[in-house]
C-alpha positions as CSV (number, residue, x, y, z in Angstrom):
1,X,3.6,-10.7,-19.8
2,X,0.8,-8.3,-19.3
3,X,2.6,-6.2,-16.7
4,X,6.2,-5.1,-17.2
5,X,7.9,-3.0,-14.6
6,X,11.1,-0.9,-15.1
7,X,10.9,0.4,-11.5
8,X,13.1,-0.7,-8.7
9,X,11.2,-1.2,-5.5
10,X,13.0,-1.3,-2.2
11,X,13.8,-4.9,-1.7
12,X,13.5,-6.9,1.6
13,X,16.7,-8.1,3.2
14,X,17.6,-11.8,2.4
15,X,16.3,-12.7,5.9
16,X,13.0,-10.8,6.3
17,X,11.9,-10.3,9.9
18,X,8.8,-11.7,11.7
19,X,6.8,-13.9,9.3
20,X,7.2,-17.7,9.7
21,X,8.0,-19.8,6.6
22,X,4.4,-21.0,6.5
23,X,3.1,-17.5,6.2
24,X,5.0,-17.0,3.0
25,X,3.2,-19.6,1.1
26,X,1.0,-18.3,-1.8
27,X,-2.5,-17.5,-0.5
28,X,-4.4,-19.3,-3.2
29,X,-4.4,-22.8,-4.8
30,X,-4.0,-23.2,-8.6
31,X,-1.0,-22.8,-10.8
32,X,-2.3,-19.8,-12.7
33,X,-3.1,-17.9,-9.5
34,X,0.3,-18.7,-7.9
35,X,2.0,-17.3,-11.0
36,X,-0.1,-14.1,-10.6
37,X,0.7,-13.8,-7.0
38,X,4.4,-14.1,-7.6
39,X,4.4,-11.2,-10.1
40,X,4.9,-8.8,-7.2
41,X,8.0,-10.7,-6.1
42,X,9.4,-11.2,-9.6
43,X,9.2,-7.4,-10.4
44,X,11.7,-6.6,-7.7
45,X,14.3,-8.8,-9.3
46,X,13.8,-7.7,-12.9
47,X,13.7,-4.0,-12.2
48,X,16.3,-1.3,-12.7
49,X,16.8,1.8,-10.5
50,X,14.9,4.9,-11.7
51,X,16.5,8.4,-11.4
52,X,14.9,11.9,-11.5
53,X,15.1,12.3,-15.3
54,X,11.8,11.9,-17.3
55,X,13.4,9.5,-19.7
56,X,14.2,6.9,-17.0
57,X,11.1,7.3,-14.9
58,X,9.7,4.0,-13.6
59,X,7.0,2.7,-15.9
60,X,4.5,-0.2,-16.0
61,X,2.9,-1.0,-19.3
62,X,-0.8,-2.0,-18.8
63,X,-2.4,-4.0,-21.6
64,X,-5.2,-2.3,-23.5
65,X,-7.3,-5.4,-22.6
66,X,-8.8,-4.4,-19.3
67,X,-8.9,-8.0,-18.1
68,X,-5.3,-8.8,-19.0
69,X,-3.1,-9.3,-16.0
70,X,-6.1,-9.2,-13.6
71,X,-6.7,-12.0,-11.1
72,X,-10.1,-12.1,-9.4
73,X,-8.6,-14.1,-6.5
74,X,-6.2,-11.3,-5.7
75,X,-9.0,-8.7,-6.0
76,X,-10.7,-10.5,-3.1
77,X,-8.0,-9.2,-0.8
78,X,-9.7,-5.8,-0.7
79,X,-11.3,-5.7,2.8
80,X,-13.7,-2.8,2.2
81,X,-14.1,-2.3,5.9
82,X,-16.2,0.8,6.4
83,X,-14.4,2.1,9.4
84,X,-10.9,1.1,8.5
85,X,-8.7,4.0,9.6
86,X,-5.9,2.9,7.3
87,X,-8.0,3.3,4.2
88,X,-9.3,6.3,2.3
89,X,-12.2,6.5,-0.1
90,X,-15.7,4.9,-0.4
91,X,-16.0,1.4,0.8
92,X,-18.2,0.8,-2.3
93,X,-15.8,2.4,-4.8
94,X,-15.6,0.4,-8.1
95,X,-11.8,0.3,-7.8
96,X,-9.7,-0.7,-4.7
97,X,-5.9,-0.2,-4.7
98,X,-4.1,-2.1,-2.0
99,X,-0.7,-0.6,-1.1
100,X,2.0,-2.6,0.6
101,X,4.6,-0.2,2.0
102,X,7.3,0.5,4.6
103,X,8.0,3.9,6.2
104,X,11.7,3.3,5.7
105,X,11.3,2.8,2.0
106,X,12.5,5.7,-0.1
107,X,10.4,4.7,-3.1
108,X,7.3,4.5,-0.9
109,X,8.0,8.1,0.2
110,X,8.3,9.2,-3.4
111,X,5.0,7.6,-4.2
112,X,3.4,9.2,-1.1
113,X,4.6,12.7,-1.9
114,X,4.4,12.8,-5.7
115,X,1.7,10.4,-6.9
116,X,-0.7,9.5,-4.1
117,X,-2.0,13.0,-3.6
118,X,-2.9,13.2,-7.4
119,X,-4.6,9.8,-7.2
120,X,-6.7,11.1,-4.3
121,X,-7.6,14.2,-6.1
122,X,-8.4,12.6,-9.4
123,X,-10.0,9.3,-8.3
124,X,-10.6,9.0,-4.5
125,X,-12.4,12.4,-4.2
126,X,-14.6,11.5,-7.2
127,X,-15.7,8.2,-5.6
128,X,-13.9,6.0,-8.2
129,X,-11.0,4.7,-6.0
130,X,-10.4,3.4,-2.5
131,X,-6.9,3.1,-1.2
132,X,-6.2,0.5,1.4
133,X,-2.9,0.6,3.2
134,X,-1.1,-2.5,4.3
135,X,1.9,-2.3,6.7
136,X,4.8,-4.2,5.1
137,X,7.9,-3.6,7.3
138,X,10.9,-5.3,5.7
139,X,13.9,-3.3,7.0
140,X,14.1,-4.4,10.6
141,X,13.0,-3.1,14.0
142,X,12.5,0.5,13.0
143,X,10.3,-0.5,10.1
144,X,8.3,-2.7,12.5
145,X,8.1,0.1,15.1
146,X,7.0,2.8,12.6
147,X,4.3,0.4,11.2
148,X,2.9,-0.1,14.7
149,X,3.1,3.6,15.3
150,X,1.1,4.3,12.2
151,X,-1.5,1.8,13.3
152,X,-1.6,3.5,16.8
153,X,-2.1,6.9,15.2
154,X,-4.9,5.4,13.2
155,X,-6.7,4.4,16.4
156,X,-7.1,8.1,17.1
157,X,-8.1,8.9,13.6
158,X,-4.7,10.3,12.6
159,X,-3.2,7.6,10.4
160,X,-3.0,9.7,7.2
161,X,-1.6,12.7,9.1
162,X,1.1,10.4,10.5
163,X,1.7,9.0,7.1
164,X,2.3,12.5,5.7
165,X,4.6,13.4,8.6
166,X,6.7,10.1,8.3
167,X,7.0,10.4,4.5
168,X,8.0,14.1,4.5
169,X,11.2,14.8,2.7
170,X,14.2,13.8,4.8
171,X,12.3,12.2,7.6
172,X,13.4,8.6,7.1
173,X,17.0,9.6,7.1
174,X,16.5,10.7,10.7
175,X,15.4,7.2,11.7
176,X,12.3,6.0,13.6
177,X,13.3,5.6,17.2
178,X,10.6,5.5,19.7
179,X,11.3,9.2,20.6
180,X,11.0,10.3,17.0
181,X,7.8,8.3,16.5
182,X,6.3,10.2,19.4
183,X,7.4,13.5,17.8
184,X,5.8,12.5,14.5
185,X,2.6,11.6,16.3
186,X,2.6,15.0,18.0
187,X,3.2,16.7,14.6
188,X,0.4,14.5,13.1
189,X,-2.0,15.9,15.7
190,X,-2.5,12.6,17.7
191,X,-4.5,13.9,20.7
192,X,-3.5,11.5,23.4
193,X,0.2,10.7,23.2
194,X,0.2,8.5,26.3
195,X,-2.5,6.3,24.6
196,X,-0.4,6.4,21.4
197,X,2.6,5.0,23.2
198,X,0.6,2.2,24.8
199,X,-1.1,1.3,21.5
200,X,2.2,1.3,19.7
201,X,3.5,-1.5,22.0
202,X,0.2,-3.4,22.2
203,X,-0.5,-6.9,21.1
204,X,-3.3,-5.5,18.9
205,X,-0.7,-3.4,17.0
206,X,1.6,-6.3,16.6
207,X,-1.3,-8.5,15.4
208,X,-2.4,-6.0,12.8
209,X,1.0,-5.4,11.4
210,X,1.7,-9.2,11.3
211,X,-1.6,-9.7,9.4
212,X,-0.7,-7.2,6.7
213,X,2.9,-8.5,6.5
214,X,1.9,-12.1,6.2
215,X,-0.6,-11.2,3.5
216,X,2.2,-9.5,1.5
217,X,4.6,-12.4,1.9
218,X,1.8,-14.8,0.9
219,X,1.6,-12.9,-2.4
220,X,5.2,-13.5,-3.0
221,X,6.0,-9.8,-2.5
222,X,9.6,-9.1,-1.4
223,X,9.7,-5.4,-2.1
224,X,8.0,-2.1,-1.4
225,X,6.0,-0.4,-2.7
226,X,3.8,-3.1,-4.2
227,X,0.2,-2.6,-5.3
228,X,-2.9,-4.5,-6.3
229,X,-5.5,-2.6,-8.4
230,X,-8.7,-4.7,-8.5
231,X,-6.4,-7.8,-8.6
232,X,-3.8,-6.4,-11.1
233,X,-0.3,-6.5,-9.6
234,X,1.9,-3.4,-9.9
235,X,5.3,-3.0,-8.3
236,X,7.7,-0.1,-7.7
237,X,7.8,3.7,-7.9
238,X,5.5,3.9,-10.9
239,X,4.5,7.2,-12.5
240,X,1.0,8.6,-12.5
241,X,0.3,7.3,-16.0
242,X,0.7,3.7,-14.9
243,X,-1.8,4.0,-12.1
244,X,-4.2,6.0,-14.3
245,X,-4.2,3.2,-16.9
246,X,-4.7,0.5,-14.3
247,X,-7.4,2.4,-12.4
248,X,-9.4,3.4,-15.5
249,X,-9.2,-0.1,-16.9
250,X,-10.5,-1.5,-13.6
251,X,-13.3,1.1,-13.5
252,X,-14.5,0.3,-17.0
253,X,-14.6,-3.4,-16.1
254,X,-16.5,-2.8,-12.9
255,X,-19.0,-0.5,-14.6
256,X,-19.6,-2.8,-17.5
257,X,-20.2,-5.7,-15.2
258,X,-22.5,-3.7,-13.1
259,X,-20.7,-4.9,-9.9
260,X,-21.1,-2.7,-6.8
261,X,-18.8,-2.6,-3.8
262,X,-19.7,-4.0,-0.4
263,X,-20.0,-0.7,1.3
264,X,-22.9,1.7,1.7
265,X,-23.3,4.6,-0.7
266,X,-22.8,7.2,2.0
267,X,-19.6,5.7,3.4
268,X,-16.7,7.9,2.4
269,X,-14.1,6.3,4.6
270,X,-11.3,8.4,6.3
271,X,-9.7,11.4,4.6
272,X,-6.0,12.1,4.6
273,X,-4.8,15.6,5.1
274,X,-1.4,17.2,4.6
275,X,0.4,18.9,7.4
């Protein structure tokens, strides 16, 4: 198998909220593609829990063959929407990493604090990588509420600041009640908290979260965090090296094929900032 994960993503409960059975069907037709899509789900069952020691860090082995384990149909899930407030990096970047995550997921928080800032520094800031966030709430109502709150913060240009506040060490242990979400929005610098509260409970917020969630379930994903790097599935709290291998392999393939992204050259997307 081209991708082997020893990470243990946070797994969805046996009865995931919200999506209907029809939304969990694989997104694409064809046996090979269905197998590819299910890799994200399979990883959560074959994984073992990592701890803080270097020897047992989560690891994905990426084949030296840049095309091995890459599925063009999955790469098409990259939206490359120029004004997407839940994305960072150029819309025409050669590599797009889609991240499916939950604010109540401890491994997602580990990735957000330890790995994502390095990826932004090494690849996003240099125009190589674009990161597109997908809300994938799997742990009940507070997961759903925090996902909609993140979307609401994004409507005022503060998604990444909210992301940093929600994933700060010890925050998920406090829970994500409506009152706490408002506190996090204030800390994230959301300018209009009344609008934030209305947006959080809006039909538009529910529709956006549902769209992302159904996309993830359609891939066969049952755990967070899960990733697609130009169509290559990765799952779990992977170390920087795993992402480096996948991103650089995808970059080489994109450059050798001469394929450009869909966005304009001057489009940098939104920029996350730490609080």
